N, C-alpha and C positions, 0 to 999 in steps of 0.2 A: 567482421562477419558480414557476409552478403545479405541482402534483403530482397524481397520480391513484392511487387504490387499485386494485390488481389481485389476482386470486386467485393467480396463479402467480409474480409477481415482487415482491409486497408494494407498498409506496408507491414510486412512480416519478416523478421530476421530468420535466417535458417543456417544450419551447418552445411558446409560444402558437400558433406557425405550424403545429404538428402537429395542431391541432384541426380536425375535419372535421364538416360538417353534411350529413346525409342528409335532404333535405326530405320524403321518404316513408318513411324508415326502410329497413331491409333486409328483403327478403321473408321472412316468418315472424317478424320482429321489428320490425313497423311502428312501435311506440311508442318504439323506441330511435332517436333522431335525432342524438344527439351522440356522437362517437367521437374517440379520440386515436390517431394512428398512431405506434406505438412501434417502435424498431429495436434490440432488445437484442443486444449484440455476441455473446452466448453462442449465439444461434440464427441468426445471419446466414448466408445472405441472406434468411432468413424474417423477416417483419415481423408485428406484431400490431395488429389493429384492436380497440382496447379500448373498450368502452362506458363513457361517462361516468356513466351512471345505475346500472349494475349491474356491480360488480367481478367477478362470476362469468361475465359474457358477454364473450367475446373470440374473434376469428377469426384463425387463422394464415393468412398470405397470402404470395405470392411474386410478384415482378414478372413480368408476362406475357412481357416481352422476354427474360428469362432462360430461359424454357421454349421460346419460339418467337420468335427475333429478327425473323422476317418476318410476325408477327401482323398481320392486317388488321382494322381497326375495323369494326364493324357495329352501331352504336348506332341504336336506333329514334328516330323523331321526338320523342316525348314526353320521353324521357330526354335527348335533345340540348337540348330546350327547358329542362328543369330544370337542366342543366349550364351553360346560357348559350352553347351552340354551335349555335343554330338553323340548320338547313339545311346543315350541313357536318360531316363527321367530323373531330374534333380530331387534331392531330399528337401521337403518343406522344412523351413526353419534353419537348417544347417547351410544349405546351398542357395535356396530360393525362398522368396516371399511371394505368396499367392494372395492376390487381392481380388475381391468380387466388386465390380462397379454396381452402385446402387441406382435405382430408378423409382420414381413415384408410381404407385399402383392405384391411387384413388383413395378417398376417405382417410388421408393421412398415413396410409401404410406404404411400405417400401418393399421392393423385390431386389434380389441380388442375382447377378449374372454369373452362375457357376459353370455355364457352358463355355464361356470365353473369359477366363480370369486374366488379370494382368499378372504376369510372372516376372519377377525381378531377380536377376543374378546378384546376390548380396555382395559378392566380391568385386564385380566390375561395374555394378549399378546400371547394367544394360537391362532394358525391359521390353516386353512385347505383350500385346493382348493376344493370347494364344487360344484361338478357336479350336476346341477339341475335335479330334478326328472320329469321335463316337458320340452317341446321344445319351450317355449315362446320366448327365445332369441337365437341369433346365436353365434357360436364360431368365426365368422369372421365379426364382426360389423365394418364397415369402420370408421376410425378415421378422422374427418374433419381436413384438413391441417392447417387451421387457429388456431386450438387448440395448435399446436406444433410450430408455428412461434414465434420467439423471436425478439423483436425490438432491433435495434443496439444502 
């Protein structure tokens, strides 16, 4: 089983099926094309998008369906092409996994970027950060604190 070096979790083994390819990188990190999706139990339901090239580069993310069960996809044509879904929006869960990247918002709270979710083709493991072509969702959606609390 392969493993990956991370800044926060040390050396972590992972299944090869957890590897993701971002054909164009992530905006601001275009040279970073290979990531591994990690799901450390200690921070569930939060997951980690860990760069394969840089142990210090990782993004915390949360499934969009946890934040908004009725989330409507709005992926642009070029991102649909890169993902292999030309001409149609993929079904969440069945065909695609939608992740919202988390960011600190001050005083210990977090926001989620629903305007530009990471979309993963579950069959090919190809991913893009798909900036929506509309403004239906915010890039600073508050994350309810109770979603992140872990019982002792």
